[in-house]
TILOVEX-197510 format. One line per field, with one value per residue (C-alpha): residue number from 1; residue in one letter; x, y, z. Coordinates in steps of 0.1 Angstrom, whole numbers, always signed. Example, Ala and Ser with C-alpha at 12.3 -4.5 7.8 and 13.67 -1.06 7.14 Angstrom:
BEGIN
n	[1,2]
res	[a,s]
X	[+123,+137]
Y	[-45,-11]
Z	[+78,+71]
This chain:
BEGIN
n	[1,2,3,4,5,6,7,8,9,10,11,12,13,14,15,16,17,18,19,20,21,22,23,24,25,26,27,28,29,30,31,32,33,34,35,36,37,38,39,40,41,42,43,44,45,46,47,48,49,50,51,52,53,54,55,56,57,58,59,60,61,62,63,64,65,66,67,68,69,70,71,72,73,74,75,76,77,78,79,80,81,82,83,84,85,86,87,88,89,90,91,92,93,94,95,96,97,98,99,100,101,102,103,104,105,106,107,108,109,110,111,112,113,114,115,116,117,118,119,120,121,122,123,124,125,126,127,128,129,130,131,132,133,134,135,136,137,138,139,140,141,142,143,144,145,146,147,148,149,150,151,152,153,154,155,156,157,158,159,160,161,162,163,164,165,166,167,168,169,170,171,172,173,174,175,176,177,178,179,180,181,182,183,184,185,186,187,188,189,190,191,192,193,194,195,196,197,198,199,200,201,202,203,204,205,206,207,208,209,210,211,212,213,214,215,216,217,218,219,220,221,222,223,224,225,226,227,228,229,230,231,232,233,234,235,236,237,238,239,240,241,242,243,244,245,246,247,248,249,250,251,252,253,254,255,256,257,258,259,260,261,262,263,264,265,266,267,268,269,270,271,272,273,274,275,276,277,278,279,280,281,282,283,284,285,286,287,288,289,290,291,292,293,294,295,296,297,298,299,300,301,302,303,304,305,306,307,308,309,310,311,312,313,314,315,316,317,318,319,320,321,322,323,324,325,326,327,328,329,330,331,332,333,334,335,336,337,338,339,340,341,342,343,344,345,346,347,348,349,350,351,352,353,354,355,356,357,358,359,360,361,362,363,364,365,366,367,368,369,370,371,372,373,374,375,376,377,378,379,380,381,382,383,384,385,386,387,388,389,390,391,392,393,394,395,396,397,398,399,400,401,402,403,404,405,406,407,408,409,410,411,412,413,414,415,416,417,418,419,420,421,422,423,424,425,426,427,428,429,430,431,432,433,434,435,436,437,438,439,440,441,442,443,444,445,446,447,448,449,450,451,452,453,454,455,456,457,458,459,460,461,462,463,464,465,466,467,468,469,470,471,472,473,474,475,476,477,478,479,480,481,482,483,484,485,486,487,488,489,490,491,492,493,494,495,496,497,498,499,500,501,502,503,504,505,506,507,508,509,510,511,512,513,514,515,516,517,518,519,520,521]
res	[m,r,t,s,s,t,l,r,t,l,f,s,r,e,l,e,r,l,s,r,i,e,h,d,t,l,y,r,m,k,s,y,e,i,l,k,t,f,w,t,s,r,r,y,s,c,e,f,v,n,n,d,n,v,p,v,p,l,f,a,v,e,f,s,r,t,a,g,a,g,q,i,i,a,t,c,d,e,d,g,y,v,t,l,i,d,t,s,k,s,s,s,f,g,t,r,e,n,g,w,c,s,a,d,f,r,r,n,i,v,g,n,r,k,e,f,g,s,i,p,h,e,s,t,s,d,v,p,i,v,s,f,q,v,h,e,n,a,i,f,s,l,c,w,l,g,l,q,d,q,w,i,a,t,a,s,g,d,q,k,v,k,v,f,d,v,n,r,h,t,i,v,n,t,l,v,g,h,l,g,s,i,k,t,i,k,e,k,h,m,t,d,g,k,v,l,a,s,a,s,r,d,g,n,v,m,l,w,d,t,r,c,q,g,l,c,n,q,e,t,g,d,l,v,l,r,p,v,l,i,l,k,d,a,h,r,k,e,m,n,i,p,y,k,r,e,n,i,t,k,r,a,r,y,t,i,h,q,k,k,n,s,m,k,q,n,i,p,h,g,v,t,g,l,v,f,a,p,f,n,d,s,s,f,l,y,t,s,g,a,v,d,g,a,v,k,l,w,d,l,r,k,p,n,s,k,h,y,p,a,e,a,l,t,t,i,y,p,g,c,q,e,g,f,t,y,r,p,h,g,i,s,s,l,d,i,t,a,d,g,s,n,l,c,v,s,s,t,d,s,n,i,y,l,y,k,t,g,l,l,d,r,g,s,f,m,s,l,r,g,h,t,s,s,s,f,y,i,k,a,c,f,s,p,d,g,h,y,v,l,s,g,s,a,d,s,h,a,y,v,w,d,i,k,p,s,s,s,h,p,v,k,a,n,f,p,s,l,r,l,p,a,h,k,n,e,v,t,d,v,a,w,c,k,v,d,t,k,l,a,t,v,g,d,d,c,q,l,k,f,w,q,t,r,n,r,q,e,e,q,c,t,v,y,e,s,q,y,v,q,a,e,t,t,p,e,e,k,q,n,s,l,l,f,e,l,n,r,q,v,n,r,q,l,e,t,t,k,p,e,s,t,n,t,l,l,t,y,f,e,k,p,i,p,r,c,c,a,a,s,h]
X	[-619,-593,-590,-587,-561,-541,-541,-531,-503,-490,-493,-474,-447,-443,-441,-415,-395,-396,-386,-356,-346,-350,-328,-302,-301,-297,-269,-252,-254,-239,-212,-200,-198,-178,-154,-146,-132,-104,-71,-36,-6,+30,+17,-1,+28,+56,+89,+105,+143,+168,+199,+219,+192,+182,+144,+128,+99,+66,+46,+13,-10,-41,-64,-74,-109,-113,-79,-76,-113,-103,-79,-46,-27,-4,+23,+53,+84,+114,+135,+110,+96,+60,+49,+16,+4,-26,-42,-65,-34,-20,+12,+20,+29,+60,+89,+125,+136,+120,+131,+99,+107,+145,+170,+175,+137,+133,+160,+145,+111,+125,+147,+119,+89,+74,+72,+44,+25,-4,-28,-58,-92,-91,-55,-41,-5,+8,+36,+36,+25,+51,+76,+93,+113,+95,+115,+150,+135,+109,+73,+49,+16,+0,-34,-50,-61,-87,-119,-100,-70,-48,-23,-9,+2,+30,+40,+76,+102,+120,+93,+77,+45,+48,+20,+29,+12,+5,+0,+29,+52,+63,+61,+37,+38,+60,+44,+68,+61,+63,+93,+90,+83,+49,+28,-4,-20,-57,-77,-106,-138,-154,-123,-110,-77,-70,-72,-52,-45,-13,-2,+33,+54,+59,+24,+10,-19,-16,-41,-29,-46,-27,-46,-26,+4,+37,+74,+96,+126,+154,+175,+148,+123,+95,+67,+68,+37,+30,+1,-31,-41,-21,-35,-5,+1,-32,-27,-9,-14,-45,-52,-90,-92,-124,-117,-139,-142,-122,-92,-91,-61,-42,-52,-38,-5,-2,-12,+12,+41,+32,+28,+64,+79,+59,+71,+107,+111,+85,+84,+61,+30,+28,-4,-8,-41,-66,-97,-123,-160,-173,-200,-205,-180,-175,-150,-150,-117,-109,-74,-57,-26,+3,+10,-23,-43,-71,-94,-105,-131,-122,-142,-118,-142,-134,-108,-74,-45,-14,-33,-66,-58,-87,-102,-115,-153,-151,-123,-126,-101,-107,-103,-106,-143,-150,-129,-106,-74,-64,-44,-49,-29,-16,-38,-23,-49,-84,-110,-146,-174,-184,-216,-198,-218,-191,-156,-129,-101,-72,-54,-21,-38,-48,-83,-103,-130,-160,-179,-211,-199,-230,-226,-189,-194,-213,-183,-177,-206,-182,-147,-129,-103,-84,-54,-22,-14,+13,+28,+19,+25,-5,-36,-73,-100,-136,-148,-165,-200,-191,-201,-166,-134,-99,-68,-32,-16,+18,+12,+18,-20,-46,-81,-116,-145,-182,-198,-233,-257,-277,-295,-263,-242,-267,-243,-223,-191,-160,-138,-127,-146,-118,-80,-57,-24,-8,+29,+59,+62,+40,+12,+12,-12,-43,-66,-100,-107,-135,-152,-144,-140,-102,-78,-42,-18,+18,+41,+75,+86,+88,+60,+28,+1,-31,-62,-91,-122,-124,-149,-159,-135,-106,-116,-97,-66,-60,-49,-19,-9,+25,+22,-16,-32,-69,-87,-94,-125,-114,-122,-145,-165,-168,-180,-205,-219,-224,-241,-264,-273,-280,-302,-321,-328,-340,-363,-377,-384,-402,-423,-434,-440,-453,-468,-481,-446,-431,-428,-404,-378,-343,-321,-290,-272,-282,-256,-221,-194,-178,-142,-116,-107,-73,-46,-43,-12]
Y	[-165,-188,-206,-174,-161,-193,-192,-156,-164,-193,-172,-143,-166,-182,-148,-137,-169,-162,-126,-138,-163,-135,-111,-138,-145,-108,-106,-136,-121,-89,-105,-127,-97,-78,-107,-106,-71,-81,-65,-58,-39,-32,-5,-32,-57,-61,-80,-91,-92,-101,-83,-95,-81,-116,-123,-141,-165,-158,-187,-172,-142,-132,-102,-87,-89,-56,-39,-11,-17,-51,-37,-48,-78,-98,-119,-139,-151,-175,-151,-151,-116,-106,-76,-57,-36,-13,-21,+9,+30,+23,+42,+15,-8,-8,-28,-34,-4,+21,+3,-15,-42,-39,-46,-9,-3,-33,-21,+14,+0,-23,+5,+31,+11,+39,+61,+39,+34,+10,-1,+22,+9,+35,+37,+69,+58,+57,+32,-4,-2,-24,-51,-72,-104,-128,-160,-168,-194,-196,-188,-212,-199,-170,-160,-129,-132,-115,-97,-65,-83,-73,-102,-123,-159,-174,-210,-215,-240,-235,-257,-227,-207,-171,-146,-110,-80,-58,-26,-29,-46,-72,-110,-119,-157,-184,-218,-247,-284,-295,-316,-306,-277,-263,-261,-243,-224,-215,-197,-213,-193,-173,-173,-138,-153,-171,-207,-219,-251,-260,-288,-300,-324,-344,-357,-340,-315,-293,-271,-240,-217,-184,-177,-205,-196,-200,-199,-169,-175,-157,-154,-138,-126,-143,-162,-199,-220,-257,-273,-281,-310,-331,-353,-375,-392,-377,-391,-423,-445,-467,-495,-495,-471,-472,-479,-486,-522,-516,-506,-536,-551,-519,-514,-547,-542,-506,-513,-542,-522,-491,-512,-526,-492,-477,-505,-501,-463,-453,-419,-394,-386,-349,-328,-301,-285,-278,-257,-253,-256,-220,-226,-209,-225,-254,-281,-298,-297,-309,-320,-333,-355,-353,-391,-408,-383,-383,-357,-363,-348,-346,-338,-320,-326,-363,-375,-380,-397,-418,-450,-440,-417,-399,-413,-393,-391,-394,-402,-396,-401,-375,-390,-426,-425,-408,-433,-407,-423,-458,-444,-414,-382,-357,-328,-293,-272,-270,-243,-240,-215,-189,-208,-241,-259,-267,-279,-273,-299,-291,-323,-328,-348,-315,-317,-296,-316,-299,-316,-310,-310,-329,-355,-363,-400,-396,-382,-349,-332,-314,-318,-288,-292,-271,-261,-279,-288,-313,-293,-289,-251,-246,-237,-229,-210,-200,-165,-147,-155,-191,-188,-190,-209,-194,-215,-212,-233,-246,-230,-195,-187,-184,-197,-189,-214,-205,-232,-217,-219,-188,-176,-162,-191,-220,-250,-261,-264,-283,-262,-227,-196,-171,-173,-147,-145,-136,-146,-159,-190,-212,-194,-207,-190,-169,-148,-130,-97,-101,-67,-58,-73,-77,-106,-112,-138,-148,-170,-185,-154,-137,-113,-103,-92,-73,-77,-53,-47,-20,+8,+35,+61,+36,+24,+53,+52,+14,+12,+34,+12,-5,-42,-40,-75,-84,-116,-139,-160,-196,-213,-238,-209,-192,-224,-231,-196,-200,-233,-219,-190,-213,-235,-204,-193,-228,-230,-195,-206,-237,-217,-194,-221,-250,-239,-274,-289,-266,-295,-313,-287,-296,-303,-314,-281,-278,-304,-291,-296,-330,-327,-353,-362,-353,-377,-406,-409]
Z	[+17,+30,-3,-22,+3,+0,-38,-37,-14,-35,-66,-51,-38,-72,-89,-63,-70,-108,-102,-82,-110,-136,-115,-110,-148,-156,-130,-145,-180,-167,-146,-175,-199,-173,-168,-205,-201,-177,-187,-174,-186,-177,-153,-133,-132,-106,-108,-76,-73,-45,-32,-63,-86,-95,-100,-70,-76,-59,-43,-30,-33,-14,-13,+21,+33,+52,+53,+28,+18,+6,-21,-5,-20,+2,-16,-4,-22,-21,+1,+29,+22,+25,+5,+8,-21,-24,-58,-57,-66,-100,-92,-66,-94,-116,-128,-119,-140,-115,-84,-75,-50,-56,-29,-21,-19,+5,+27,+27,+38,+65,+79,+79,+89,+110,+79,+65,+97,+100,+73,+71,+59,+31,+21,+6,+0,-35,-27,-15,+21,+36,+27,+54,+58,+81,+74,+62,+39,+13,+23,+5,+19,+38,+50,+66,+102,+124,+117,+107,+90,+119,+114,+86,+91,+70,+63,+55,+45,+78,+94,+113,+111,+121,+129,+120,+133,+103,+122,+146,+122,+147,+149,+177,+176,+163,+159,+162,+158,+121,+109,+72,+50,+57,+26,+37,+65,+71,+97,+115,+110,+138,+159,+151,+139,+171,+158,+128,+110,+91,+69,+61,+41,+72,+68,+99,+102,+133,+150,+168,+194,+198,+230,+248,+269,+250,+258,+251,+229,+247,+215,+193,+219,+199,+217,+207,+207,+205,+186,+206,+182,+158,+130,+126,+92,+80,+45,+50,+19,+19,-4,-5,-34,-55,-91,-122,-134,-165,-144,-121,-138,-137,-101,-89,-107,-94,-58,-53,-67,-47,-15,-19,-24,+5,+29,+18,+18,+45,+31,+48,+28,+26,+31,+4,+11,+38,+43,+71,+64,+66,+91,+125,+149,+125,+134,+101,+82,+46,+38,+6,+1,-23,-25,-18,-39,-14,+1,+36,+59,+96,+127,+150,+180,+180,+205,+191,+209,+202,+210,+195,+165,+149,+117,+87,+84,+46,+21,-16,-45,-73,-107,-96,-87,-121,-140,-155,-141,-130,-100,-78,-86,-60,-50,-52,-35,-20,-19,-7,-15,+10,+18,+21,-6,-31,-28,-54,-57,-80,-91,-108,-136,-151,-138,-113,-96,-80,-52,-33,+3,+14,-13,-14,-17,-50,-68,-84,-102,-126,-139,-153,-180,-205,-184,-177,-141,-131,-103,-67,-70,-94,-74,-81,-62,-64,-71,-41,-54,-62,-99,-114,-108,-115,-119,-129,-155,-168,-202,-189,-188,-161,-169,-157,-158,-156,-135,-132,-162,-173,-204,-218,-208,-205,-204,-174,-195,-184,-206,-196,-207,-204,-208,-193,-211,-179,-177,-196,-175,-153,-135,-99,-75,-82,-61,-64,-48,-22,-28,-64,-99,-96,-100,-91,-106,-98,-118,-122,-142,-108,-116,-99,-123,-113,-135,-135,-156,-182,-179,-204,-191,-196,-231,-247,-226,-223,-260,-251,-222,-225,-230,-228,-225,-223,-214,-243,-250,-255,-289,-271,-256,-290,-306,-278,-281,-318,-314,-287,-309,-338,-316,-304,-340,-351,-321,-330,-365,-353,-330,-359,-385,-365,-332,-325,-325,-299,-275,-299,-304,-314,-284,-302,-298,-261,-252,-244,-270,-266,-254,-250,-215,-202,-212,-188,-167]
């Protein structure tokens, strides 16, 4: 009886495992078909202008997690404004012609903040919820804070981080300590928005705790806080960069020249990206550099002082380890999946490198190409389920890569599956909605575009939309789908004609389409 019970248990467990695999495959097939229906139009686009009616560039965009049922977009611009928009209401979008985000509209919101009240979890407003000026300089990054998205933290070119209370419309904390423009700001997990990390062009990474006692600024009345931990010169140039053998000559020539320039100029090596490992009470922090082109993993629990500075646990150089480039290129952004298993590194060599967080030393397991990225303003991010990667590009498009194989998309392709003809100029930041199939993109054309999937009720009306645009399947994806279908038909014929040779099926078409590597720099 024990043997029979054991076999039955193993058999049931195996069937359950196969059932899960089949369910995941069906989910993947359905999700990819849904993504191909992404569309936008003039009704779902916004143009931002300043007091002189001149378009203002946008730098960052992020969906809320819980506020407004996860449907609220926060975006920041060059004039220091933060604007919140409820994407569940199509009438909250518009263009400059009807006054959306014009100077008069902004002044009306700022002068009548009480009219809009706090952000409900199920918003019923048909207008942008609030627009306010937090800094008098450009805001390069923002993030939602707290379990209920009570606050928003902003990183600005005025060398300050400010924490804004969304419900009370007041600045509750001003974080001072950086000596350069602050490029990114992130929240530490499981701290309810109380612990933050920021990175700046001064080369320093600073950790903040808003629970600490601060000093009151008598001029502005704001509470000023100092950092509790500083990683000074976190990305100072190092010379022990791993290179492939064929690039040794280029390495020697480059490192000597770079070392001389570094010694002469002594320029601070800016930090462009950071992200916390999403584990319970995790103290692991990933950072990326603009000059050294490195990604480093830090343990914030290790002692750090002036005489004994903290050292990174791991340092990797995307592109060099894989042999794609003979020198490291700057990193524009970092992102990590919700389970903390994969790390996304967007490089200025027009490649996106994906790493297993537990196997950083082994190099990237996938390199995504097909877009153009030579700017530190172009960013990439994972989808909430970690199956897709979304990135901006200098060619006025946004791209989506499918990084998980399935029966409908069996090959882990390094080329994009979808192309979003989003903007007229460079697409900089992108964002996924955490609770729905929605996207947001911002670009140098000073526009915010909101993308959603098409359902049956909208199929008839979307053709009448002004400037209607739909996601496009890339040529590489079409060719790969044709080859896969041809391979499936050939295998089916072999199974019917020669059953004994089913173990020797053709495998040529199972390989991904060869694609030239990005041009070396």
